[in-house]
N, C-alpha and C positions, 0 to 999 in steps of 0.2 A: 194326604196321608199324615195329619197330622192327627193324633190319638185326641189331644185335649178340646178339637174343634166337632168331635162326632156328639151327636145327639143322643145321649144315655137310652132314652126312654123310644127312640125308633129303630138303632141297632143297638142292644144289648150284648149281643156276643163281640161286636167291635169295641166296645167301649171297658169289655175287660180286659183286652189286650193290652200287657206294660210295654212301657218303653224300649224294653230290648225285645221281643216282642215285634214290635213294630220296625225297629233294625233288621232284622234277620227278615223279614220280610219286603223291607225294602231292597234289602240284599238280594234276594233271590230274586224278586222282580226286575232288578237290574239285570243280572247273568241271564235270566231268560230273554229279556229285550234285547241284549248284549246277540245271543246265539241265533235268536232272530232276524234280526236285522244286520247283524255283520257288520261292516267297517262304517255305515251308513250314520251306525250313533254317535258319531265323532262330532253331531251335532248338537251331545248333551253335555259336552265338554266344557262349556262355558258355567252353565251350571254348578256342575263340581267343583272346578277353580271358585266361585263364588263360596260357595258353603265353605270352603277349606280357610279362604281366606277371612271372612265372617269368626273361624272359628282359630282364627291365628291373632286376629283383632284386638281380642282382650288378655291373652296369655300374657305377654312384655307387661305389658301394665300392672296386671294382678302379682305376675314374679316382685314386680319391683315394690309394691304395697306389703306382697306378704314376707316378703325379708325385711324390710325395713319395720314392721312392726312388730314379728314374731323374735329378731334380737332385740329390739327397742324395749321391751317388755320385761326382758331376762334383766336376771343379777347375776353379774359377775359369774361367782361362783356356779352357776345354775348355766350358764354360757359357755363355761368349760368343760363340765361336765358332759352336755351335750355333744360338744365336738368331740370328745373320747368314744362315746356310746355310738355316735354317728361314723365314725372312721371305722370301728370296728364290724359296725353294719355291714359297709361298704366290703371290709374284706372277707367275709364271712360269704355273701352272696356272689364275688367274683372267684373264690374258692370251689364252689358249688358248681356255679357256670362252667367254669374252667374242667372238673372232674368231667362231666355232662360229655363237652365238647371233644375229650381224651376220648370217652366209651364210644360217643359216635362215632368219631373217628376210625377207629377198630372195626367197624361192621363194613369198609369200603372193601369192594372187591380187586384183583388186581387186573390191570389193563396197560396200556402203551399208547402213547399220546402225541402228538406236535399242533403247531398252527400255522399258518400264513403268517407274511410278514406284516409286522404293528408297527405305527408310529411311536408305540410306548416305548421302542427297543431303544430309539436314538435321543426321546426325551430324557433331561434330567430329571434326577430325583428331587422330588417337592419335601424343601426342609419343613422339620416338624419343628414350629415355636411356642412353646411359653408365653411368653414376652405377648405376641401377636395374640393370642386368643384369650389373653386373662385379665392385660393388664394395657390400659386404654389412657389416652391423655384426653381423650374428648367423649365422653357418656353419649351424649347424643349422637354423635355418628355411630357409635356403639347399636345405640336404640334404633336409628334409620338401617343400620345393614345387618338386625339382627345376630350380632356377635352376642349369644347368650352368655358366655362364661364371664366376658367384660364386664354385662348388665349384672350378674349375679355377683360379683367382685365387691363392683361399685355398691351395689344396694345392701349388701352385707358390712362392709365397711361403713356406711352410713347409720345403720342398726345398732351396729356395735359401739358407735358415737353416741346413740343417744345415751346409752348405759349410763348410769349413775347421775342426768341431768337433771338438775331442779327442772318443774314445768314442764316435763316432755310428756304426761298425759295429755295434755293442749293441742300436740302435733299427733300423739298416735292415736288419740280418737277421732280427728278429722281424717287421717289415713282408713282407719276403720272404716268410716262412713263411704269414704270415696272406694275400698276396698267390695264391701258391702255391693254398691253399685255396679260392679264388676262383676261380681259374682250372680246378680239377676240378670244381667246383659246375657254371659253365658248360660243359663239355665234354660232363657228365650231361646238363643242357636241352639241345643241342645236338642230341645224338640223340632228344629229342624233337620235332624240327623237323618230319619227315615226317608227324607226327599235326597239329599247330599248320596247317602249311600247307593240309593236308586242309581242317580248318575254316574257316580264312579264305578257300581259295578257293569252297569250298562259298555261303558266306553271300555274297563278292562278287557271283558268278555269279548265285545264286539271285535277288538281293534289286535288285540295279540295273538300271534304265528304260533302253531304248532312245533313249528323248527326252534322257536327261542327255547323251547323245554327240551325238545330231544337230547342232547349233551349232556342237560346238566340236572336229569331228574334224581342222581345219585345226589345231588347236591341238595336239592329241593326236597325230596324225602327225608334225609337225614336231617335236615334243617328244622321242619316243620314238626319230625319225631322229636329232634328235643326241647323245641318252641314249647310243643304240647304237654311235655312231660314236666320242663319246668313250671309253666305257668299255670296247670290246671296241678299239679299233685304237688311238688318239689315244695317251691314257694310257698303255698297254701300248708302242707303241714310245718313248715319251720313255723308259721306262725302260731298255728294250734299248738306246737309241743311247750311254748312258752307263754302264753298268755291265756285268759280265760277264754276267749272263741274259739267256737269251733268249726269245723270246714264249711260250713254251710255259710255261716255268715261271713267268711269272708273272702267266698266264691258269690255269694248272692250279693252284696255289696259293690261288686267290681265287674258286673255283668255287661250295664252301659258303657262302663269307660273303657272295659275290653273290647268288645263290640266297635266303639268308636275308634280307639286307637289300631284295630286291625284294618279296618274299613278304608279310614284317610290317610293309612302309612304314617302316625304322626302321633305319636305319645305327650307332645309338647301341650297338645290343646287340650288334653283331660285334665290337666295341672289341677283346675280349679273344682273339676268334677271327685278327684280322688280326695283331694283335702276335705271336702263337705261330706264325701263318705264316710269317712275315718273318723271324722268327728260326729257324726249320725248314729254307727255303731257305739260308739263311745258312751254316746248318750243314755242310749237305750240302755245299755249295761251299767248305766250310774258310776265310769270310770273317767268321764270328762271333768277336767280342774285347770285351774290354771297352767298347770307345769306339760301336764299332755297337751293340751294345747298350743300351746307353743311351739312345743317339739313339732307338732303334724304341721304346723304353720313353715317352721324354719328348715326340717327335713327335706321335706319332698322338692322344693327348688333348690335349694342347695345341690342334690346327690342326685340331682338331673344330672348337673354338668359333668358329675362322676361316671366312670365305667359303672356299668350294672350288667345285668344278667340277660338283659335284651340286646343292649348293644355290642359285648364278646361275644351275642351267639356268632356273628358275623366272623369273628376267629377261625371258624369252622373253615374258613375259604384255604385258606394255609392248608393245613391237612388233607385238605379236596385238591387244592392246586397239587400238589406236589404229589399226590397219590394218581393223579392225571399224567403225570410226565415220567410214572412207573419208581419215584424213592418214594417209599413211606417214613414217616418222620419215624428217627431211632427215640427211646426214651431221654434221653439227652435233649433230643431236640426239641419234644416237648419243655423240659424243665427251663429252656432257654425262651420259647413260644410265650411260658407263663410270664417270664420275669421280664421280658423285653417288651410282650402286647399289652399289658393292662396299664402299661404307663403309658404306652403310644395310642393308648385309645382316649385320653384327655381329648384329642383330636379326633377329627372324622376319620371314618374308615376310609374314605376316597384317600385321604394324607398316611395314614396308619399301614394300609396293606401293601403298598408298594413297598415301602420300607420294611416291611416284614420278607416282603418276598426276595427282598436282596438276603436279609440274612440267614434265610433257606435254601441258597441256589435256584429258586425256581422264575423260569423265565416270563420278561415281565407281560410277554405279549397275554398271557393267559389274564393277566386285569384286566382286559377286554371282555373279558367271559363273566367280570365279579356287576359290571354294569348293567346288563340288561336282569339280572338275577335279582335285583333289588325292588324289581316292581312284583313281585311275590314273595321273597323274603323280608321286604322291608316288612312287610304286614304282619309277621309273625314275632319280627325282635322291638315290632312296637305296641303289639300287644304284651310279651311278656316285660319290658320296659313298665309300660304299663302297671301291672303285675307288682313287679319288683317294688315300683314306688310305694305303693300303697303297703308293703312290705314293710318297707324301710317309714312309712308313718305310723304303723298301727305298733310295729316293736318298740320302735324308737322312744312312740309317745307312752308306750310300757314302761320303758325302762326311765324315762322322766316321771311317770304319774305313778309309781311304785306299784305297778301291778304286774310286773314282771313275773314268771313263775319257772326256777329252774330245777325241775325237778327231776332226777336222776330215772325214774322208770319211766317218766314220758319221754324222757327225750331218746333213749334207748329203744323206745317201740318206734316213734318220729321214724328214727334212723334205718330202724329194720325194714317197715315200709317204702322208704326212698330207697336204700337197696334192692328191694324186692322189683319197686314199678321200674327202675334205670335199666336195670336186668332183663326184665318180661319185655322192655320196650327195645332196647339193643337186641334181643333175640329176633324181634318180629323182624326189625327194620331190615338185619342179616340175613335173614329166609327168604324176605322180597325180594333183595339184591340177587339171590344166590340162581330163584328162577326167574326171574325179568330183564337182569341188564345183559346185551347182548358186551363181551370180552370183547371182539373182535376188532382189531385197528382199520380204520376204514379211510383215514385222511390220505393215504398213499392214492388209494382211487378216487378219492375227492377231486386231487390234483390232475391224475391219469383222463378223467371223465371231462375235462375241461373243455370246450370248443369253441372255435371263434363266434362272437357273438351277432354276427350275421354274414350271409353268404359272400364270401371270398373266392373271386377265381383268380388261381395262380398256378403255376408247373412246377413241379417238383424232381427234379431228375434223379430223387432215390436218396438212400442213408449214405453212400460210401462217396466218394471221390475220385474220380477217373480222368480218362485226359481232358482239354479243354474243349469246350462245345467249339464248335466251326464256325468260324467269323470272318464270313464273306462281305466284304467291303473296302472301301479304297482307302489304301495307305495314306497316313497321318490324316484320316476323316476324322473329326471333334468327337467325343466319348458320346455327346448326345444326340449326337446324328445316328451314331450306330446304333444306338440305344432305340430311336422308331423306327431307322429302319429294319432292324431285326424284330421290333415290335415286342420287344421285352426288355425287363430290369433286370439284370441278372445280381442278385442277392446271398452272399454268402451266409451262412449259417451253422450254427454247433449242436448236433442234434442231442449233445447231454448238458444241457444249460436251460433248465427251467426256472424261473418261470419265461423266461425271455425264450425259449426256442427249443422246441421237445415234441418227440411224437406220442399222442393218445392213444388210448384204448382203443380207437378203430383206425390205428396208426394214419391220423391226420395230422401234419405238421401244424404246430399249432405255437401261440405263445406273445408275449408284449411286442418281441421284436418284428414278429412274422405279421403279426396286424396292422404295425406301423408302417415296414415295406410294402405292405400290399395298397396300402394309402397312400404311401407316396408314389407308387408306378400308377397308381390311378390317376393322379395330379399331373403325370404326365404322359398320359391319354395311352397307357400301354400295361401290359401284365406283368405281375413277377414271377420271378423262375429263381428258384431257391435251389444254390447249388452248396453242399457241404463241403467244409474246408476246415483245414486243422489251423489252431491259432496261428502255429510256429511259420504257416508260409503265406500267412494274410498278405503282408508284401510284395511276396511274389505275382501271387494270384489277381491282386490289383493292378500292377503294373504291367501286365502279361492280356489284360484285359480278359481272364478267365471269370473273374468277377466282376462288376460296377459299383457295390458297396458293398460294406460289412457290417451291420450292426452292432451295437455293446461295444463298441470300442473304448477304452477309458483313456481320458485328459491326463495322459502319465509322459514325461519324457522317454519312455523309452518305445514309444510310437513315432514322436516329431520327426526324426531324421528320416523314416520312410515311411509313412502317410500323412494324407492330408487331409485334417478331420474338421468334420461341419460345427456349425453351431451345435453346443450341446442340448439335448432333448429330455435328457433326463440327470436330477441330482441324488447320487446314492451314499451311502456310508459305509466305510468300510469298519470290517467284522470280524471277529473269532470263530469259530463252529469249534467248539469243544465237545465231548462227552458232558450230558447230563449233570453229573454227580460231580463236576469240576467247574459248573458255574462261576461260581464265587470267586475262585482264583481268576480269573480273567476278567471281570466286572471292572474295577478300576484303571486308572493310568498306573496310578500311584503304584499298586500291586504289581502289576506288568511289570515297572521301572527295578522294583527290588525284586523281582525274580533270579532264578538263577538254575539253568542248567534244563531248559526248556529248549524241546526242536519244534520247531514250526515249519509250515509248509508255506509255500508262495506260489502264484502261478507266474509260470513261463522262463521270469529270470528274478534277479532278486532286486534289479534295480525299475523290475515293473513297481513295486509298493515301497520303493526306496524312500521317501519322505513319510509314508503309513508307519514302517517298522521304524525308523528313528523315535518319532513322535511318539508312538506307543510304549516302545520299550526303553528308549534312553540307549547308555551304557552298560544296560544287561547284559550279563552271561547266556546269551540267545543263539541259537543255532538256527538258521534258514535256509531251507530245503526246498529250493525251486521245484515244482510239478508240473508238467505240462496240461496236467488235468486233475480236479478236486475227485472223482471219481474212484481213484485207490485208494485216497483216505478215507470214501465213508464206505467203501467194499470190504474195510480192513485190512487192505494189502500192505498198510504203510504204517503197523502198530508203532513205530519208532516215533512217531507225531503227538506233539502234545494238544495240537492244535492247530488250524486251516487258515490263512488271514485272506478275508474276500471278501466283496461286499455283501452285505448283510442282507440284503433281498433276494440273492442268490443263496447265502447259507440257510434262508428262512426256508423255502422252497425244496434244497435237500433234503433240514431236514422233516422235511412232510414222509421222503421216502425213506428216510434213516434216522424212526424217532428217538434213536439210542444218543442223539445229537440232538444239540440246540445251539443257536446263535448269539453272540454275545458283540454287544457293542461299550466299548472300553468308556467311562463319563470321566471328567468331563468333555465337553467339547472332542468330539471324535470328529474324526477325518473327512472329509465329503469327496466323493467321488464323481465326475461328470461323467454321461454317459454321451458316445459321438455317430454319427458315419462314417466309419473311414473309405476314404477314393484314394484312387492314384492321384499322384500331385500331375499329371497332364490332363486331371479332369476338369478344368477350371470351369468350364462353363457348366458340368454338371455338378460340380459345389455350389455356384451362384444358384440354382435350382433348387439344391436341397438344401440349403439357409434360407431360403426364401419361405419354403414349403416346413421347417421344422417352427420358424416363426409363426406361420398361417395356424400349423396343426398345435400349438402350445398356446396361443392366446383366444383359440377359436375351441377349445378344449378337448381334442382330440387326444394329446397324449393323457391329458387328465383321465378321463374315462379309461383310457388302456390302463395306465394306473392300476387305478380302484378294481377294475376287474380282475388280472392277471395277479399284480403284485401285491395288491390287499384280500384277492382270494373273493372278490363278491363273484365271480362264475362261476365258484366251484358250490354257490348254495343253489339250491333245489325250489326255485321259485313256484308258486303253485297259489291260487285262488283263496282266499278266508272263506272259509265253511260259514254257512247258515243255514238256518233251516227255510227262511223266505228263497234261497237261491237253489240250493244242493235238496231239499226235501220237495218245496212248492213249486221250483221251476220257474218263479221269477224274480227278475233281480233290476227293478225300474231305477235307475239314478244310481247304482252303487260302483266305488270303485274299485278295479282290480290291481292285487298288490303283485 
């Protein structure tokens, strides 16, 4: 597929295809291959990995050489001027990118949403540390661990140190030769791009599931529209309005680099190409001199580590996530996002976004949505980053080389076309959303549609407690003997306790506890018999053999004197369920301890969560109101309450049914709460068996699988075979796997 290996006399048509054309053909062929063969194209993943690593191999060495040479050949006054103008360029593009983000976020329709429990709720926030990113005591460690900002700062300091030194040209000439060899290697690797993008396109098209795209279509469309608007309209017009270059010149020299960055999901690897193409364009126009050459060499690697239009596009996730929970950002919120968001993007988005989500009261579980989006959005932001770097190079070179043209008429004309293009794009995106987006809330149905992952045979006495089942047995007979004689293990349950025990849309009793209790009954060689019991009567019902076990009893002193507890089979985290718009008030223990006048609901009795209440709220002026069930709070019948203290696992499921609420886990070091089976004190023999089963189920993975299925919500996902032409059109599926 390498165009340079094709004999022109034999295949004249193919010899006329440019590298950009070959990249497009490779991408198209890869997408078709992925759609045709489906998941079996995983076999091409090593080829994709090899290509990306070859591209990455030369980038850091090029970065170091370019920075040292670029700074080292400057005069002190020139370096100062370049720093000022480079900073102005960064600020200008940040303002433009942010304006596009605001406009695109205004196109979102209104919806309600919620999500299952996520471990991100209980994980501490990742610190944002400038020293760790930029300052290193060991540059070789930074090189080997790809800590780019630290490498940039180290190389920049070496280059600045060369300024004004005698005989510096001896060092610089050697580095120029070395850098030229790196560029030559990069050119060779670039020729392999059609092969690399073929493998990448095939793997992506063959393995990505449609379910990944469904919920995030609004974000994808808005992000793609913003990226195309910036990359092919606003940024090129910015260059043409202030330099002698034409629109076709800018886009023409960028094509190969933009396609490569898009397909490989990596703008870093095209830095050498961007520098070479920028110099070639200036050489063609007779504008290349020592100042413009130095500006290109220095600005590209330095400004790559600054926030740019491509990287900042992921800030769109903040208004998108806020839109998902039904709380659109206000004008003041956008000002805060600009002031706080841009500095935070000196770090990676994976660090910046959780920090920003805290600032805007957005549940952390929504961050889990961001991770799969990078498969697609990463390609667009890499493309825009490449174009933005090219703009940095051309405008910086124009400023340093003396051919920057600031004419009022040209600037006003460019502004008009930029505003018109942005308005037209936003109108088109909003029109598309209005006709295509389903605004109906479905997550409550997703929870209620959940079914047991396998056939479980059990007996249910119904939804309401009645008289105790008849017990025919010998007086003083052991609990285990009675269970085996009757053939059932009587399990108490709370019908309003999702995701642990609840009735689904088919009126089936399901949940985490239902599955585990059924497995426990199987281990005893009997059937599970589920009997509804209120929490206040659990000790009495266990004592009089109305039930044998009660799942989801918390390890708290409230139960110690009345119930025998098994070994814990799960450890939860105590959180607070509050209205979405008040999330930030309850996000930290510090804010809770300084609060005043709050009314917090607690289950059953204040002593139930006494330690949690003391740890979270300290000596704050807070009133705790015991309530038998949190249902009244969620149904809006306890309007005086500001929040409800309960396990975050329960709270997350409740927020699915009532999306106007969210669950918050105060940080740092939230309170843990073990879950156990409750039994009567006289059930020593049963307790021994239950403890042995808990140990077995925990080590064998039964509890882990049930946890993932019910609490993390994997059971709510609609699983389907990955569509492919080979299987679904031609009906042939040799050796393919079904996910």
